[in-house]
C-alpha positions in Angstrom: -22.3 3.5 87.0 -23.6 2.7 83.5 -21.3 -0.2 83.1 -22.4 -1.6 86.5 -26.1 -1.2 85.5 -25.5 -3.2 82.3 -23.6 -5.8 84.2 -20.2 -4.9 82.5 -16.8 -4.6 84.1 -15.4 -1.1 83.4 -11.8 -2.4 83.3 -12.6 -5.0 80.7 -14.6 -2.5 78.7 -11.7 -0.1 78.5 -9.5 -3.0 77.2 -11.9 -3.8 74.5 -12.1 -0.2 73.4 -8.3 0.0 73.2 -8.1 -3.2 71.1 -10.7 -1.8 68.7 -8.9 1.5 68.4 -5.6 -0.3 67.8 -7.2 -2.4 65.1 -8.5 0.7 63.3 -5.1 2.3 63.4 -3.5 -0.8 61.9 -6.2 -1.0 59.2 -5.9 2.7 58.3 -2.1 2.5 58.2 -2.3 -0.5 55.9 -4.7 1.3 53.6 -2.5 4.3 53.4 0.6 2.2 52.6 -1.4 0.3 50.0 -2.6 3.5 48.4 0.8 5.1 48.5 2.6 2.1 47.0 3.3 2.0 43.3 1.2 -0.4 41.2 2.7 -3.9 41.0 2.9 -6.0 37.9 -0.2 -8.0 37.2 1.6 -10.8 35.4 5.1 -12.2 35.5 6.5 -12.1 31.9 10.0 -13.2 32.8 11.5 -16.4 31.4 12.3 -18.1 28.1 9.7 -18.2 25.3 9.8 -20.3 22.2 8.4 -18.8 19.0 5.2 -20.4 17.7 4.3 -20.5 14.0 0.6 -20.0 13.2 -1.7 -18.3 10.7 -0.3 -14.9 11.7 3.3 -16.1 11.6 3.7 -18.9 8.9 7.1 -20.5 8.4 9.2 -17.7 7.0 11.0 -19.7 4.4 12.0 -17.5 1.5 9.6 -14.7 2.7 6.6 -13.1 0.9 6.6 -12.9 -2.9 7.6 -9.7 -4.6 4.5 -7.6 -5.2 2.5 -9.4 -2.5 0.9 -6.5 -0.5 -2.4 -8.3 0.2 -4.0 -7.4 3.6 -1.6 -4.5 4.1 -3.1 -1.0 4.6 -0.2 0.6 2.6 -0.5 3.8 0.5 1.0 4.7 -2.9 4.3 5.9 -1.3 4.9 2.5 0.3 4.0 0.6 -2.9 6.6 2.7 -4.7 9.2 1.8 -2.1 8.4 -1.9 -2.5 8.0 -1.9 -6.3 11.6 -0.5 -6.6 13.1 -2.7 -3.9 15.4 -5.6 -4.5 16.7 -8.3 -2.1 20.2 -7.3 -3.2 19.9 -4.6 -0.5 21.3 -7.1 2.0 24.5 -7.4 0.0 25.4 -3.8 0.8 27.9 -3.6 3.7 25.8 -1.0 5.6 22.8 -3.3 5.7 24.3 -6.7 6.3 24.3 -6.5 10.2 21.1 -4.5 10.8 19.1 -6.0 13.6 15.3 -6.3 13.4 13.3 -3.4 14.7 11.0 -4.0 17.7 7.9 -4.2 15.5 9.4 -6.8 13.2 11.6 -8.7 15.6 8.8 -11.0 16.8 8.6 -12.5 13.2 12.1 -13.6 13.7 13.6 -15.8 14.2 11.9 -14.4 17.3 12.1 -16.5 20.4 12.4 -14.4 23.5 14.4 -14.1 26.7 12.5 -11.7 29.1 13.9 -10.4 32.3 13.1 -7.5 34.7 14.9 -4.9 36.8 13.3 -4.6 40.3 13.6 -1.9 42.9 15.2 -3.7 45.9 13.2 -1.5 48.4 9.7 -1.7 46.9 10.1 -4.9 44.9 8.3 -3.3 42.0 9.4 -3.8 38.4 11.2 -0.7 37.1 11.8 -2.1 33.6 11.2 -5.2 31.4 13.9 -6.3 29.0 12.8 -8.3 26.0 15.7 -9.9 24.1 14.8 -11.2 20.6 16.6 -14.2 19.1 17.9 -12.7 15.8 20.9 -10.5 16.4 19.8 -10.2 20.1 18.4 -6.7 20.1 16.9 -5.8 23.5 13.7 -3.7 23.9 13.7 -2.1 27.3 10.2 -1.2 28.5 10.3 1.4 31.3 7.7 1.0 34.0 8.8 3.9 36.3 6.5 6.6 34.8 9.3 8.5 33.1 8.3 11.1 30.5 8.6 10.7 26.8 11.8 11.7 25.1 12.0 15.1 23.2 11.5 15.0 19.5 15.1 15.7 18.8 16.3 12.6 20.8 18.1 10.0 18.6 16.1 7.1 17.2 17.1 3.5 17.7 16.2 0.1 16.3 14.1 -0.8 19.3 12.8 2.7 20.1 11.9 4.2 23.4 9.3 2.1 25.2 7.1 3.0 28.2 4.8 0.4 29.8 1.7 0.4 32.0 -0.6 -2.4 33.2 -4.1 -2.4 31.9 -5.7 -5.2 34.0 -3.5 -8.2 33.3 -2.2 -6.8 29.9 1.1 -4.9 29.6 0.5 -1.9 27.3 3.6 -0.5 25.7 4.0 2.7 23.8 7.0 2.9 21.5 8.4 6.0 19.9 11.8 7.2 18.4 12.2 4.3 16.0 14.6 4.2 13.1 13.1 3.5 9.7 12.3 -0.2 9.4 10.1 -2.5 7.4 6.8 -4.4 7.8 7.4 -7.1 5.3 10.4 -8.7 3.7 9.6 -7.7 0.2 10.3 -4.0 0.4 7.2 -2.6 2.3 8.8 0.1 4.5 7.9 1.6 7.9 9.0 5.2 8.4 10.8 6.8 11.3 7.7 8.9 12.0 5.8 5.8 13.1 4.9 4.9 16.7 3.7 1.6 18.1 1.1 0.4 20.6 2.0 -3.1 21.9 0.1 -5.4 24.3 1.7 -8.4 26.0 -0.8 -10.9 27.3 0.1 -14.0 29.2 -2.2 -17.0 29.5 -0.5 -19.7 31.7 2.3 -21.0 29.5 1.5 -18.9 26.4 2.5 -15.4 25.6 0.8 -13.2 23.0 1.9 -9.9 21.7 -0.4 -7.6 19.7 1.4 -4.8 17.8 -0.4 -1.9 16.2 1.8 0.2 13.9 0.7 3.8 13.3 2.6 5.3 10.4 1.5 8.6 8.8 4.0 8.3 6.0 3.5 4.8 4.6 0.2 3.5 6.1 -3.4 4.6 5.3 -4.7 2.8 8.4 -3.1 1.2 11.5 -1.5 -2.2 10.9 -2.5 -4.8 13.5 -0.4 -7.9 13.9 0.0 -10.7 16.4 2.7 -13.1 17.5 2.7 -16.0 20.0 5.2 -17.9 22.1 5.1 -20.9 24.5 7.2 -21.1 27.7 10.4 -23.1 27.1 12.8 -23.3 30.2 15.4 -25.0 28.0 15.6 -22.3 25.4 19.1 -20.9 25.1 19.7 -17.8 22.9 22.6 -18.4 20.5 25.2 -15.6 20.3 24.7 -13.3 17.3 27.9 -11.7 16.2 28.0 -10.0 12.8 31.0 -8.4 10.9 30.2 -6.8 7.6 32.1 -8.5 4.7 32.0 -8.4 0.9 29.9 -11.4 0.0 29.1 -10.4 -3.6 31.5 -7.9 -5.3 29.9 -4.7 -6.7 31.3 -1.5 -8.2 32.1 1.3 -5.8 29.0 3.5 -5.2 26.6 0.7 -6.2 23.1 1.1 -5.0 20.6 -1.8 -5.1 17.2 -0.8 -6.6 14.9 -1.0 -9.6 13.7 2.0 -11.6 9.9 2.4 -11.3 8.1 -0.1 -13.6 11.3 -2.1 -14.3 11.1 -4.8 -11.6 10.6 -8.0 -13.7 9.1 -9.9 -10.8 6.2 -7.5 -10.0 3.5 -9.3 -12.0 4.3 -12.8 -11.0 2.5 -13.1 -7.6 -1.1 -12.3 -8.7 -0.7 -14.5 -11.8 0.8 -17.4 -9.7 -2.0 -17.5 -7.2 -4.9 -16.0 -9.1 -5.2 -12.9 -7.0 -6.9 -9.8 -8.5 -4.4 -7.1 -9.3 -6.2 -4.5 -7.1 -6.2 -6.8 -4.1 -2.6 -7.7 -4.5 -1.6 -4.1 -4.2 -3.2 -3.8 -0.8 -4.5 -0.6 0.7 -6.7 0.4 3.7 -9.9 -0.6 1.9 -8.7 -4.2 1.4 -8.6 -4.9 5.1 -12.3 -4.1 5.7 -14.7 -7.1 6.1 -17.0 -6.0 3.2 -14.0 -6.0 0.7 -14.6 -9.7 0.3 -17.8 -9.0 -1.6 -15.9 -6.7 -4.0 -13.3 -9.4 -4.6 -16.1 -11.5 -6.2 -16.5 -8.9 -8.9 -12.8 -8.4 -9.7 -11.2 -10.2 -12.6 -8.2 -12.4 -12.0 -5.0 -12.1 -14.2 -4.1 -14.8 -16.6 -2.0 -17.6 -15.0 1.7 -17.8 -15.6 2.8 -20.0 -18.5 3.9 -23.4 -17.5 7.6 -23.9 -17.7 8.8 -25.8 -20.7 9.7 -29.4 -20.1 12.9 -30.8 -21.5 12.6 -34.2 -23.1 15.5 -36.5 -22.4 16.4 -38.4 -25.5 16.1 -42.2 -25.1 
């Protein structure tokens, strides 16, 4: 009777009510499915990426000078490791074919091939695989929420990586790393270190920020960055390495300098006029106000000019 008084057809009204109820069921079901589904990746990182050289990654060339620890938050233990280091290390058979660890591999040669493993039912990424150019080590970043490995699990060059999306940044935590290095002049990174990594994509550019936390050799976290540009034509070259005697040495030979006997240690600050204190690095040298202290530090005398030979006429 109420429908007739309002001029409405009861049959049509029941139909409208059924449609509204059906729409609410579909909406609620969709919301439950959305809430129950695992989070999807915010950005697609897959593809080929060409390494870019910039102020954070200059052309590697011969590498940093011996004794150049400027801008590195190293402690006395790491300075001792570097002061007694020699590049002859790479002549030892056990070191010739070592791949770069995941925190050094971006400095290269470090172009990337990135792929993913997807769940065929949910179409979510279960893992990202980052293959670095030099020696082709692969860092697998697990996205399936698996727990961390126990402390006694074996360490590897690329470590154990777990990822999660923070907005459109892929945050990666890396543990269980073998001992590595942070610079090619002897500065070491211990096996007790762990990494915080952030992969950030902006259109055709990919940036990785790496934060190294090392309680053994660093007095503060080391923050570094690397950049790549998309390159569909990039093709990784196969890296095969077989140890071989390149420079003969006596049996049991170990490459090192005794403390204080590295003849190259004083060359870097004298060559570039860098105060000795700053050249040794340290947590305080990475702070903004250290620049003011630099103005009061003396610079070492320059290296003597090499003698010139006169060609007789």
